[in-house]
Backbone as XML, in Angstrom:
<?xml version="1.0"?>
<chain id="A" units="angstrom">
  <residue number="1" name="UNK">
    <atom name="N" x="-31.963" y="32.379" z="-20.638"/>
    <atom name="CA" x="-30.992" y="32.914" z="-19.706"/>
    <atom name="C" x="-29.608" y="32.871" z="-20.351"/>
  </residue>
  <residue number="2" name="UNK">
    <atom name="N" x="-28.878" y="33.957" z="-20.268"/>
    <atom name="CA" x="-27.506" y="34.026" z="-20.765"/>
    <atom name="C" x="-26.580" y="33.653" z="-19.621"/>
  </residue>
  <residue number="3" name="UNK">
    <atom name="N" x="-25.601" y="32.816" z="-19.915"/>
    <atom name="CA" x="-24.629" y="32.382" z="-18.921"/>
    <atom name="C" x="-23.268" y="32.940" z="-19.302"/>
  </residue>
  <residue number="4" name="UNK">
    <atom name="N" x="-22.571" y="33.508" z="-18.342"/>
    <atom name="CA" x="-21.202" y="33.957" z="-18.579"/>
    <atom name="C" x="-20.308" y="33.353" z="-17.518"/>
  </residue>
  <residue number="5" name="UNK">
    <atom name="N" x="-19.039" y="33.318" z="-17.785"/>
    <atom name="CA" x="-18.082" y="32.770" z="-16.832"/>
    <atom name="C" x="-16.674" y="33.081" z="-17.280"/>
  </residue>
  <residue number="6" name="UNK">
    <atom name="N" x="-15.721" y="32.520" z="-16.570"/>
    <atom name="CA" x="-14.318" y="32.712" z="-16.891"/>
    <atom name="C" x="-13.600" y="31.385" z="-16.709"/>
  </residue>
  <residue number="7" name="UNK">
    <atom name="N" x="-12.717" y="31.059" z="-17.624"/>
    <atom name="CA" x="-12.010" y="29.785" z="-17.584"/>
    <atom name="C" x="-11.265" y="29.592" z="-16.266"/>
  </residue>
  <residue number="8" name="UNK">
    <atom name="N" x="-10.813" y="30.674" z="-15.643"/>
    <atom name="CA" x="-10.088" y="30.556" z="-14.375"/>
    <atom name="C" x="-10.981" y="30.030" z="-13.252"/>
  </residue>
  <residue number="9" name="UNK">
    <atom name="N" x="-12.289" y="30.137" z="-13.429"/>
    <atom name="CA" x="-13.210" y="29.649" z="-12.412"/>
    <atom name="C" x="-13.636" y="28.203" z="-12.595"/>
  </residue>
  <residue number="10" name="UNK">
    <atom name="N" x="-13.091" y="27.520" z="-13.596"/>
    <atom name="CA" x="-13.467" y="26.138" z="-13.875"/>
    <atom name="C" x="-12.313" y="25.220" z="-13.493"/>
  </residue>
  <residue number="11" name="UNK">
    <atom name="N" x="-12.593" y="24.261" z="-12.634"/>
    <atom name="CA" x="-11.565" y="23.336" z="-12.167"/>
    <atom name="C" x="-11.178" y="22.381" z="-13.297"/>
  </residue>
  <residue number="12" name="UNK">
    <atom name="N" x="-9.865" y="22.246" z="-13.584"/>
    <atom name="CA" x="-9.454" y="21.339" z="-14.660"/>
    <atom name="C" x="-9.511" y="19.879" z="-14.235"/>
  </residue>
  <residue number="13" name="UNK">
    <atom name="N" x="-9.725" y="19.039" z="-15.234"/>
    <atom name="CA" x="-9.647" y="17.591" z="-15.026"/>
    <atom name="C" x="-8.359" y="17.130" z="-15.706"/>
  </residue>
  <residue number="14" name="UNK">
    <atom name="N" x="-7.378" y="16.654" z="-14.927"/>
    <atom name="CA" x="-6.113" y="16.250" z="-15.554"/>
    <atom name="C" x="-6.226" y="14.913" z="-16.270"/>
  </residue>
  <residue number="15" name="UNK">
    <atom name="N" x="-5.540" y="14.812" z="-17.404"/>
    <atom name="CA" x="-5.373" y="13.557" z="-18.120"/>
    <atom name="C" x="-3.890" y="13.244" z="-18.098"/>
  </residue>
  <residue number="16" name="UNK">
    <atom name="N" x="-3.529" y="12.079" z="-17.620"/>
    <atom name="CA" x="-2.141" y="11.659" z="-17.648"/>
    <atom name="C" x="-2.128" y="10.142" z="-17.562"/>
  </residue>
  <residue number="17" name="UNK">
    <atom name="N" x="-2.136" y="9.510" z="-18.714"/>
    <atom name="CA" x="-2.132" y="8.052" z="-18.799"/>
    <atom name="C" x="-1.093" y="7.630" z="-19.829"/>
  </residue>
  <residue number="18" name="UNK">
    <atom name="N" x="0.208" y="7.876" z="-19.521"/>
    <atom name="CA" x="1.251" y="7.544" z="-20.490"/>
    <atom name="C" x="1.184" y="6.064" z="-20.882"/>
  </residue>
  <residue number="19" name="UNK">
    <atom name="N" x="1.522" y="5.724" z="-22.105"/>
    <atom name="CA" x="2.039" y="6.611" z="-23.128"/>
    <atom name="C" x="0.949" y="7.245" z="-23.986"/>
  </residue>
  <residue number="20" name="UNK">
    <atom name="N" x="-0.320" y="6.829" z="-23.824"/>
    <atom name="CA" x="-1.391" y="7.320" z="-24.703"/>
    <atom name="C" x="-1.676" y="8.804" z="-24.524"/>
  </residue>
  <residue number="21" name="UNK">
    <atom name="N" x="-1.691" y="9.274" z="-23.279"/>
    <atom name="CA" x="-2.002" y="10.675" z="-22.973"/>
    <atom name="C" x="-0.961" y="11.186" z="-21.990"/>
  </residue>
  <residue number="22" name="UNK">
    <atom name="N" x="-0.495" y="12.409" z="-22.216"/>
    <atom name="CA" x="0.537" y="12.945" z="-21.342"/>
    <atom name="C" x="0.356" y="14.452" z="-21.192"/>
  </residue>
  <residue number="23" name="UNK">
    <atom name="N" x="0.230" y="14.926" z="-19.946"/>
    <atom name="CA" x="0.251" y="16.353" z="-19.669"/>
    <atom name="C" x="-0.913" y="17.157" z="-20.212"/>
  </residue>
  <residue number="24" name="UNK">
    <atom name="N" x="-2.125" y="16.611" z="-20.157"/>
    <atom name="CA" x="-3.300" y="17.295" z="-20.696"/>
    <atom name="C" x="-4.279" y="17.616" z="-19.568"/>
  </residue>
  <residue number="25" name="UNK">
    <atom name="N" x="-4.791" y="18.841" z="-19.576"/>
    <atom name="CA" x="-5.866" y="19.244" z="-18.666"/>
    <atom name="C" x="-7.082" y="19.645" z="-19.493"/>
  </residue>
  <residue number="26" name="UNK">
    <atom name="N" x="-8.267" y="19.281" z="-19.001"/>
    <atom name="CA" x="-9.511" y="19.620" z="-19.695"/>
    <atom name="C" x="-10.442" y="20.333" z="-18.729"/>
  </residue>
  <residue number="27" name="UNK">
    <atom name="N" x="-11.061" y="21.400" z="-19.241"/>
    <atom name="CA" x="-12.103" y="22.106" z="-18.499"/>
    <atom name="C" x="-13.353" y="22.123" z="-19.373"/>
  </residue>
  <residue number="28" name="UNK">
    <atom name="N" x="-14.477" y="21.697" z="-18.823"/>
    <atom name="CA" x="-15.750" y="21.826" z="-19.526"/>
    <atom name="C" x="-16.285" y="23.214" z="-19.196"/>
  </residue>
  <residue number="29" name="UNK">
    <atom name="N" x="-16.299" y="24.100" z="-20.196"/>
    <atom name="CA" x="-16.755" y="25.473" z="-19.976"/>
    <atom name="C" x="-18.268" y="25.572" z="-20.081"/>
  </residue>
  <residue number="30" name="UNK">
    <atom name="N" x="-18.818" y="24.933" z="-21.096"/>
    <atom name="CA" x="-20.273" y="24.939" z="-21.290"/>
    <atom name="C" x="-20.693" y="23.523" z="-21.649"/>
  </residue>
  <residue number="31" name="UNK">
    <atom name="N" x="-21.632" y="23.003" z="-20.896"/>
    <atom name="CA" x="-22.145" y="21.654" z="-21.115"/>
    <atom name="C" x="-23.493" y="21.512" z="-20.430"/>
  </residue>
  <residue number="32" name="UNK">
    <atom name="N" x="-23.913" y="20.290" z="-20.183"/>
    <atom name="CA" x="-25.217" y="20.076" z="-19.554"/>
    <atom name="C" x="-25.382" y="20.773" z="-18.207"/>
  </residue>
  <residue number="33" name="UNK">
    <atom name="N" x="-24.309" y="20.859" z="-17.424"/>
    <atom name="CA" x="-24.406" y="21.517" z="-16.112"/>
    <atom name="C" x="-24.684" y="23.014" z="-16.226"/>
  </residue>
  <residue number="34" name="UNK">
    <atom name="N" x="-24.417" y="23.587" z="-17.404"/>
    <atom name="CA" x="-24.686" y="25.002" z="-17.630"/>
    <atom name="C" x="-25.951" y="25.199" z="-18.475"/>
  </residue>
  <residue number="35" name="UNK">
    <atom name="N" x="-26.648" y="24.108" z="-18.767"/>
    <atom name="CA" x="-27.899" y="24.200" z="-19.511"/>
    <atom name="C" x="-27.794" y="23.895" z="-20.994"/>
  </residue>
  <residue number="36" name="UNK">
    <atom name="N" x="-26.592" y="23.579" z="-21.502"/>
    <atom name="CA" x="-26.439" y="23.256" z="-22.923"/>
    <atom name="C" x="-27.062" y="21.891" z="-23.205"/>
  </residue>
  <residue number="37" name="UNK">
    <atom name="N" x="-27.836" y="21.806" z="-24.266"/>
    <atom name="CA" x="-28.531" y="20.552" z="-24.573"/>
    <atom name="C" x="-28.005" y="19.864" z="-25.827"/>
  </residue>
  <residue number="38" name="UNK">
    <atom name="N" x="-27.142" y="20.528" z="-26.593"/>
    <atom name="CA" x="-26.690" y="19.930" z="-27.850"/>
    <atom name="C" x="-25.176" y="19.871" z="-28.010"/>
  </residue>
  <residue number="39" name="UNK">
    <atom name="N" x="-24.450" y="20.837" z="-27.438"/>
    <atom name="CA" x="-23.008" y="20.898" z="-27.641"/>
    <atom name="C" x="-22.280" y="21.096" z="-26.319"/>
  </residue>
  <residue number="40" name="UNK">
    <atom name="N" x="-20.989" y="20.764" z="-26.324"/>
    <atom name="CA" x="-20.119" y="20.967" z="-25.166"/>
    <atom name="C" x="-18.889" y="21.732" z="-25.642"/>
  </residue>
  <residue number="41" name="UNK">
    <atom name="N" x="-18.566" y="22.814" z="-24.927"/>
    <atom name="CA" x="-17.347" y="23.575" z="-25.210"/>
    <atom name="C" x="-16.341" y="23.248" z="-24.116"/>
  </residue>
  <residue number="42" name="UNK">
    <atom name="N" x="-15.166" y="22.772" z="-24.567"/>
    <atom name="CA" x="-14.106" y="22.404" z="-23.632"/>
    <atom name="C" x="-12.867" y="23.238" z="-23.893"/>
  </residue>
  <residue number="43" name="UNK">
    <atom name="N" x="-12.088" y="23.471" z="-22.846"/>
    <atom name="CA" x="-10.813" y="24.179" z="-22.929"/>
    <atom name="C" x="-9.736" y="23.179" z="-22.532"/>
  </residue>
  <residue number="44" name="UNK">
    <atom name="N" x="-8.771" y="22.956" z="-23.431"/>
    <atom name="CA" x="-7.676" y="22.036" z="-23.164"/>
    <atom name="C" x="-6.375" y="22.803" z="-23.033"/>
  </residue>
  <residue number="45" name="UNK">
    <atom name="N" x="-5.527" y="22.345" z="-22.112"/>
    <atom name="CA" x="-4.166" y="22.847" z="-21.961"/>
    <atom name="C" x="-3.253" y="21.635" z="-22.036"/>
  </residue>
  <residue number="46" name="UNK">
    <atom name="N" x="-2.332" y="21.667" z="-22.997"/>
    <atom name="CA" x="-1.378" y="20.574" z="-23.179"/>
    <atom name="C" x="-0.001" y="21.102" z="-22.783"/>
  </residue>
  <residue number="47" name="UNK">
    <atom name="N" x="0.609" y="20.456" z="-21.808"/>
    <atom name="CA" x="1.916" y="20.876" z="-21.301"/>
    <atom name="C" x="3.002" y="20.634" z="-22.359"/>
  </residue>
  <residue number="48" name="UNK">
    <atom name="N" x="4.125" y="21.345" z="-22.244"/>
    <atom name="CA" x="5.241" y="21.057" z="-23.148"/>
    <atom name="C" x="5.561" y="19.561" z="-23.147"/>
  </residue>
  <residue number="49" name="UNK">
    <atom name="N" x="5.775" y="19.010" z="-24.334"/>
    <atom name="CA" x="6.029" y="17.587" z="-24.576"/>
    <atom name="C" x="4.791" y="16.721" z="-24.351"/>
  </residue>
  <residue number="50" name="UNK">
    <atom name="N" x="3.640" y="17.341" z="-24.062"/>
    <atom name="CA" x="2.418" y="16.584" z="-23.826"/>
    <atom name="C" x="1.643" y="16.329" z="-25.103"/>
  </residue>
  <residue number="51" name="UNK">
    <atom name="N" x="0.639" y="15.448" z="-24.993"/>
    <atom name="CA" x="-0.190" y="15.113" z="-26.150"/>
    <atom name="C" x="-1.484" y="14.430" z="-25.714"/>
  </residue>
  <residue number="52" name="UNK">
    <atom name="N" x="-2.483" y="14.566" z="-26.562"/>
    <atom name="CA" x="-3.740" y="13.849" z="-26.384"/>
    <atom name="C" x="-3.560" y="12.435" z="-26.934"/>
  </residue>
  <residue number="53" name="UNK">
    <atom name="N" x="-4.537" y="11.547" z="-26.721"/>
    <atom name="CA" x="-4.415" y="10.216" z="-27.316"/>
    <atom name="C" x="-4.618" y="10.277" z="-28.823"/>
  </residue>
  <residue number="54" name="UNK">
    <atom name="N" x="-4.039" y="9.340" z="-29.526"/>
    <atom name="CA" x="-4.331" y="9.184" z="-30.944"/>
    <atom name="C" x="-5.619" y="8.365" z="-31.000"/>
  </residue>
  <residue number="55" name="UNK">
    <atom name="N" x="-6.670" y="8.958" z="-31.577"/>
    <atom name="CA" x="-7.970" y="8.295" z="-31.521"/>
    <atom name="C" x="-8.884" y="8.761" z="-32.644"/>
  </residue>
  <residue number="56" name="UNK">
    <atom name="N" x="-10.013" y="8.089" z="-32.771"/>
    <atom name="CA" x="-11.063" y="8.460" z="-33.719"/>
    <atom name="C" x="-12.397" y="8.208" z="-33.031"/>
  </residue>
  <residue number="57" name="UNK">
    <atom name="N" x="-13.434" y="8.903" z="-33.482"/>
    <atom name="CA" x="-14.771" y="8.742" z="-32.910"/>
    <atom name="C" x="-15.807" y="9.150" z="-33.946"/>
  </residue>
  <residue number="58" name="UNK">
    <atom name="N" x="-17.066" y="8.786" z="-33.729"/>
    <atom name="CA" x="-18.090" y="9.022" z="-34.757"/>
    <atom name="C" x="-18.628" y="10.452" z="-34.841"/>
  </residue>
  <residue number="59" name="UNK">
    <atom name="N" x="-18.117" y="11.373" z="-34.074"/>
    <atom name="CA" x="-18.587" y="12.755" z="-34.134"/>
    <atom name="C" x="-17.468" y="13.673" z="-34.621"/>
  </residue>
  <residue number="60" name="UNK">
    <atom name="N" x="-17.860" y="14.776" z="-35.211"/>
    <atom name="CA" x="-16.915" y="15.809" z="-35.607"/>
    <atom name="C" x="-16.590" y="16.669" z="-34.401"/>
  </residue>
  <residue number="61" name="UNK">
    <atom name="N" x="-15.510" y="17.425" z="-34.517"/>
    <atom name="CA" x="-15.315" y="18.509" z="-33.566"/>
    <atom name="C" x="-14.545" y="19.641" z="-34.196"/>
  </residue>
  <residue number="62" name="UNK">
    <atom name="N" x="-14.779" y="20.816" z="-33.605"/>
    <atom name="CA" x="-14.200" y="22.053" z="-34.083"/>
    <atom name="C" x="-13.252" y="22.575" z="-33.009"/>
  </residue>
  <residue number="63" name="UNK">
    <atom name="N" x="-12.075" y="23.010" z="-33.448"/>
    <atom name="CA" x="-11.030" y="23.411" z="-32.509"/>
    <atom name="C" x="-10.532" y="24.803" z="-32.883"/>
  </residue>
  <residue number="64" name="UNK">
    <atom name="N" x="-10.340" y="25.646" z="-31.868"/>
    <atom name="CA" x="-9.784" y="26.985" z="-32.061"/>
    <atom name="C" x="-8.570" y="27.120" z="-31.151"/>
  </residue>
  <residue number="65" name="UNK">
    <atom name="N" x="-7.427" y="27.446" z="-31.726"/>
    <atom name="CA" x="-6.178" y="27.531" z="-30.973"/>
    <atom name="C" x="-6.076" y="28.895" z="-30.284"/>
  </residue>
  <residue number="66" name="UNK">
    <atom name="N" x="-5.842" y="28.854" z="-28.975"/>
    <atom name="CA" x="-5.751" y="30.072" z="-28.165"/>
    <atom name="C" x="-4.312" y="30.524" z="-27.926"/>
  </residue>
  <residue number="67" name="UNK">
    <atom name="N" x="-3.431" y="29.579" z="-27.593"/>
    <atom name="CA" x="-2.063" y="29.943" z="-27.200"/>
    <atom name="C" x="-1.112" y="28.779" z="-27.459"/>
  </residue>
  <residue number="68" name="UNK">
    <atom name="N" x="0.160" y="29.110" z="-27.594"/>
    <atom name="CA" x="1.187" y="28.094" z="-27.763"/>
    <atom name="C" x="1.270" y="27.590" z="-29.193"/>
  </residue>
  <residue number="69" name="UNK">
    <atom name="N" x="2.106" y="26.594" z="-29.380"/>
    <atom name="CA" x="2.302" y="25.981" z="-30.695"/>
    <atom name="C" x="1.941" y="24.516" z="-30.585"/>
  </residue>
  <residue number="70" name="UNK">
    <atom name="N" x="1.225" y="24.025" z="-31.580"/>
    <atom name="CA" x="0.826" y="22.631" z="-31.569"/>
    <atom name="C" x="1.022" y="21.968" z="-32.908"/>
  </residue>
  <residue number="71" name="UNK">
    <atom name="N" x="0.909" y="20.678" z="-32.895"/>
    <atom name="CA" x="0.951" y="19.870" z="-34.115"/>
    <atom name="C" x="-0.238" y="18.930" z="-34.038"/>
  </residue>
  <residue number="72" name="UNK">
    <atom name="N" x="-1.086" y="19.019" z="-35.049"/>
    <atom name="CA" x="-2.265" y="18.161" z="-35.106"/>
    <atom name="C" x="-1.959" y="17.059" z="-36.108"/>
  </residue>
  <residue number="73" name="UNK">
    <atom name="N" x="-1.966" y="15.830" z="-35.623"/>
    <atom name="CA" x="-1.689" y="14.678" z="-36.470"/>
    <atom name="C" x="-2.994" y="14.067" z="-36.931"/>
  </residue>
  <residue number="74" name="UNK">
    <atom name="N" x="-3.039" y="13.730" z="-38.214"/>
    <atom name="CA" x="-4.181" y="13.063" z="-38.824"/>
    <atom name="C" x="-3.680" y="11.756" z="-39.438"/>
  </residue>
  <residue number="75" name="UNK">
    <atom name="N" x="-4.595" y="10.919" z="-39.877"/>
    <atom name="CA" x="-4.219" y="9.643" z="-40.485"/>
    <atom name="C" x="-3.313" y="9.846" z="-41.692"/>
  </residue>
  <residue number="76" name="UNK">
    <atom name="N" x="-3.497" y="10.940" z="-42.427"/>
    <atom name="CA" x="-2.731" y="11.154" z="-43.652"/>
    <atom name="C" x="-1.720" y="12.296" z="-43.564"/>
  </residue>
  <residue number="77" name="UNK">
    <atom name="N" x="-1.316" y="12.681" z="-42.355"/>
    <atom name="CA" x="-0.320" y="13.736" z="-42.244"/>
    <atom name="C" x="-0.450" y="14.504" z="-40.942"/>
  </residue>
  <residue number="78" name="UNK">
    <atom name="N" x="0.119" y="15.711" z="-40.937"/>
    <atom name="CA" x="0.087" y="16.563" z="-39.749"/>
    <atom name="C" x="0.146" y="18.017" z="-40.189"/>
  </residue>
  <residue number="79" name="UNK">
    <atom name="N" x="-0.305" y="18.903" z="-39.307"/>
    <atom name="CA" x="-0.265" y="20.333" z="-39.582"/>
    <atom name="C" x="0.159" y="21.051" z="-38.295"/>
  </residue>
  <residue number="80" name="UNK">
    <atom name="N" x="1.007" y="22.064" z="-38.442"/>
    <atom name="CA" x="1.412" y="22.888" z="-37.310"/>
    <atom name="C" x="0.397" y="24.004" z="-37.138"/>
  </residue>
  <residue number="81" name="UNK">
    <atom name="N" x="0.046" y="24.298" z="-35.880"/>
    <atom name="CA" x="-0.964" y="25.317" z="-35.595"/>
    <atom name="C" x="-0.473" y="26.240" z="-34.486"/>
  </residue>
  <residue number="82" name="UNK">
    <atom name="N" x="-1.056" y="27.453" z="-34.463"/>
    <atom name="CA" x="-0.739" y="28.435" z="-33.438"/>
    <atom name="C" x="-1.942" y="29.311" z="-33.176"/>
  </residue>
  <residue number="83" name="UNK">
    <atom name="N" x="-1.794" y="30.300" z="-32.307"/>
    <atom name="CA" x="-2.917" y="31.158" z="-31.919"/>
    <atom name="C" x="-3.653" y="31.732" z="-33.129"/>
  </residue>
  <residue number="84" name="UNK">
    <atom name="N" x="-4.980" y="31.628" z="-33.095"/>
    <atom name="CA" x="-5.821" y="32.135" z="-34.166"/>
    <atom name="C" x="-6.154" y="31.100" z="-35.221"/>
  </residue>
  <residue number="85" name="UNK">
    <atom name="N" x="-5.440" y="29.981" z="-35.243"/>
    <atom name="CA" x="-5.747" y="28.925" z="-36.206"/>
    <atom name="C" x="-6.953" y="28.124" z="-35.732"/>
  </residue>
  <residue number="86" name="UNK">
    <atom name="N" x="-7.609" y="27.461" z="-36.666"/>
    <atom name="CA" x="-8.722" y="26.577" z="-36.326"/>
    <atom name="C" x="-8.601" y="25.281" z="-37.095"/>
  </residue>
  <residue number="87" name="UNK">
    <atom name="N" x="-9.196" y="24.234" z="-36.550"/>
    <atom name="CA" x="-9.090" y="22.890" z="-37.102"/>
    <atom name="C" x="-10.471" y="22.246" z="-37.079"/>
  </residue>
  <residue number="88" name="UNK">
    <atom name="N" x="-10.859" y="21.619" z="-38.183"/>
    <atom name="CA" x="-12.066" y="20.806" z="-38.230"/>
    <atom name="C" x="-11.635" y="19.351" z="-38.279"/>
  </residue>
  <residue number="89" name="UNK">
    <atom name="N" x="-12.119" y="18.547" z="-37.339"/>
    <atom name="CA" x="-11.819" y="17.116" z="-37.314"/>
    <atom name="C" x="-13.098" y="16.376" z="-37.716"/>
  </residue>
  <residue number="90" name="UNK">
    <atom name="N" x="-13.108" y="15.746" z="-38.900"/>
    <atom name="CA" x="-14.301" y="15.030" z="-39.344"/>
    <atom name="C" x="-14.542" y="13.758" z="-38.519"/>
  </residue>
  <residue number="91" name="UNK">
    <atom name="N" x="-15.753" y="13.247" z="-38.552"/>
    <atom name="CA" x="-16.030" y="11.983" z="-37.864"/>
    <atom name="C" x="-15.117" y="10.870" z="-38.370"/>
  </residue>
  <residue number="92" name="UNK">
    <atom name="N" x="-14.689" y="10.016" z="-37.468"/>
    <atom name="CA" x="-13.887" y="8.824" z="-37.738"/>
    <atom name="C" x="-12.494" y="9.109" z="-38.301"/>
  </residue>
  <residue number="93" name="UNK">
    <atom name="N" x="-12.024" y="10.344" z="-38.235"/>
    <atom name="CA" x="-10.668" y="10.668" z="-38.663"/>
    <atom name="C" x="-9.724" y="10.485" z="-37.466"/>
  </residue>
  <residue number="94" name="UNK">
    <atom name="N" x="-8.728" y="9.639" z="-37.612"/>
    <atom name="CA" x="-7.746" y="9.445" z="-36.545"/>
    <atom name="C" x="-6.990" y="10.760" z="-36.358"/>
  </residue>
  <residue number="95" name="UNK">
    <atom name="N" x="-6.866" y="11.219" z="-35.112"/>
    <atom name="CA" x="-6.227" y="12.502" z="-34.850"/>
    <atom name="C" x="-5.571" y="12.517" z="-33.477"/>
  </residue>
  <residue number="96" name="UNK">
    <atom name="N" x="-4.649" y="13.476" z="-33.318"/>
    <atom name="CA" x="-3.949" y="13.666" z="-32.050"/>
    <atom name="C" x="-3.453" y="15.105" z="-31.987"/>
  </residue>
  <residue number="97" name="UNK">
    <atom name="N" x="-3.504" y="15.704" z="-30.809"/>
    <atom name="CA" x="-2.993" y="17.055" z="-30.579"/>
    <atom name="C" x="-1.730" y="16.948" z="-29.729"/>
  </residue>
  <residue number="98" name="UNK">
    <atom name="N" x="-0.634" y="17.553" z="-30.218"/>
    <atom name="CA" x="0.643" y="17.509" z="-29.515"/>
    <atom name="C" x="1.153" y="18.936" z="-29.294"/>
  </residue>
  <residue number="99" name="UNK">
    <atom name="N" x="1.764" y="19.170" z="-28.145"/>
    <atom name="CA" x="2.421" y="20.446" z="-27.906"/>
    <atom name="C" x="3.727" y="20.427" z="-28.699"/>
  </residue>
  <residue number="100" name="UNK">
    <atom name="N" x="3.940" y="21.451" z="-29.520"/>
    <atom name="CA" x="5.133" y="21.527" z="-30.361"/>
    <atom name="C" x="6.062" y="22.657" z="-29.918"/>
  </residue>
  <residue number="101" name="UNK">
    <atom name="N" x="5.872" y="23.153" z="-28.704"/>
    <atom name="CA" x="6.683" y="24.271" z="-28.234"/>
    <atom name="C" x="7.110" y="24.103" z="-26.794"/>
  </residue>
  <residue number="102" name="UNK">
    <atom name="N" x="7.583" y="25.195" z="-26.209"/>
    <atom name="CA" x="8.062" y="25.197" z="-24.830"/>
    <atom name="C" x="7.069" y="25.822" z="-23.859"/>
  </residue>
  <residue number="103" name="UNK">
    <atom name="N" x="5.945" y="26.305" z="-24.371"/>
    <atom name="CA" x="4.902" y="26.928" z="-23.550"/>
    <atom name="C" x="3.653" y="26.050" z="-23.589"/>
  </residue>
  <residue number="104" name="UNK">
    <atom name="N" x="2.710" y="26.238" z="-22.674"/>
    <atom name="CA" x="1.462" y="25.482" z="-22.757"/>
    <atom name="C" x="0.749" y="25.730" z="-24.096"/>
  </residue>
  <residue number="105" name="UNK">
    <atom name="N" x="0.171" y="24.688" z="-24.633"/>
    <atom name="CA" x="-0.599" y="24.718" z="-25.882"/>
    <atom name="C" x="-2.070" y="24.655" z="-25.465"/>
  </residue>
  <residue number="106" name="UNK">
    <atom name="N" x="-2.829" y="25.726" z="-25.780"/>
    <atom name="CA" x="-4.213" y="25.829" z="-25.323"/>
    <atom name="C" x="-5.166" y="25.936" z="-26.500"/>
  </residue>
  <residue number="107" name="UNK">
    <atom name="N" x="-6.297" y="25.247" z="-26.392"/>
    <atom name="CA" x="-7.303" y="25.338" z="-27.444"/>
    <atom name="C" x="-8.693" y="25.074" z="-26.896"/>
  </residue>
  <residue number="108" name="UNK">
    <atom name="N" x="-9.671" y="25.622" z="-27.608"/>
    <atom name="CA" x="-11.070" y="25.328" z="-27.351"/>
    <atom name="C" x="-11.497" y="24.220" z="-28.299"/>
  </residue>
  <residue number="109" name="UNK">
    <atom name="N" x="-12.354" y="23.343" z="-27.838"/>
    <atom name="CA" x="-12.844" y="22.251" z="-28.662"/>
    <atom name="C" x="-14.341" y="22.119" z="-28.407"/>
  </residue>
  <residue number="110" name="UNK">
    <atom name="N" x="-15.118" y="22.116" z="-29.484"/>
    <atom name="CA" x="-16.571" y="21.988" z="-29.391"/>
    <atom name="C" x="-16.973" y="20.654" z="-30.016"/>
  </residue>
  <residue number="111" name="UNK">
    <atom name="N" x="-17.764" y="19.883" z="-29.279"/>
    <atom name="CA" x="-18.270" y="18.602" z="-29.760"/>
    <atom name="C" x="-19.753" y="18.513" z="-29.450"/>
  </residue>
  <residue number="112" name="UNK">
    <atom name="N" x="-20.466" y="17.612" z="-30.135"/>
    <atom name="CA" x="-21.856" y="17.387" z="-29.750"/>
    <atom name="C" x="-21.900" y="16.794" z="-28.350"/>
  </residue>
  <residue number="113" name="UNK">
    <atom name="N" x="-22.987" y="16.938" z="-27.673"/>
    <atom name="CA" x="-23.138" y="16.466" z="-26.312"/>
    <atom name="C" x="-22.735" y="14.997" z="-26.182"/>
  </residue>
  <residue number="114" name="UNK">
    <atom name="N" x="-23.062" y="14.182" z="-27.159"/>
    <atom name="CA" x="-22.717" y="12.755" z="-27.102"/>
    <atom name="C" x="-21.227" y="12.516" z="-27.216"/>
  </residue>
  <residue number="115" name="UNK">
    <atom name="N" x="-20.456" y="13.525" z="-27.616"/>
    <atom name="CA" x="-19.025" y="13.371" z="-27.791"/>
    <atom name="C" x="-18.187" y="13.733" z="-26.590"/>
  </residue>
  <residue number="116" name="UNK">
    <atom name="N" x="-18.789" y="14.137" z="-25.481"/>
    <atom name="CA" x="-18.005" y="14.525" z="-24.323"/>
    <atom name="C" x="-18.119" y="13.447" z="-23.253"/>
  </residue>
  <residue number="117" name="UNK">
    <atom name="N" x="-16.980" y="13.134" z="-22.630"/>
    <atom name="CA" x="-16.962" y="12.110" z="-21.593"/>
    <atom name="C" x="-17.013" y="12.701" z="-20.182"/>
  </residue>
  <residue number="118" name="UNK">
    <atom name="N" x="-17.400" y="13.960" z="-20.087"/>
    <atom name="CA" x="-17.513" y="14.584" z="-18.770"/>
    <atom name="C" x="-16.393" y="15.418" z="-18.502"/>
  </residue>
</chain>
């Protein structure tokens, strides 16, 4: 069965636990509830001046930037990203996503099923 949908139809889960996390919304677009058995596709929106936690985990993830300007911090540096850019985060690499502009910073992130917290 093919499943289709639209991000506007998915209720966001807000993250706001300063100082570690600020101004982040997450939507699970495809996951176990949609029949996915191996991967989870999430849509994140980071508000201006917002950021994800600085963290590391044992799984990789792949990120595709949709809108806005961001800065991805790694243990050994940082890179500025914008629409059309993509980022590979290897397992156990310390990383953080920060909004680097005045508009919402949006990206898709794909992780293995074990890497999503709901």
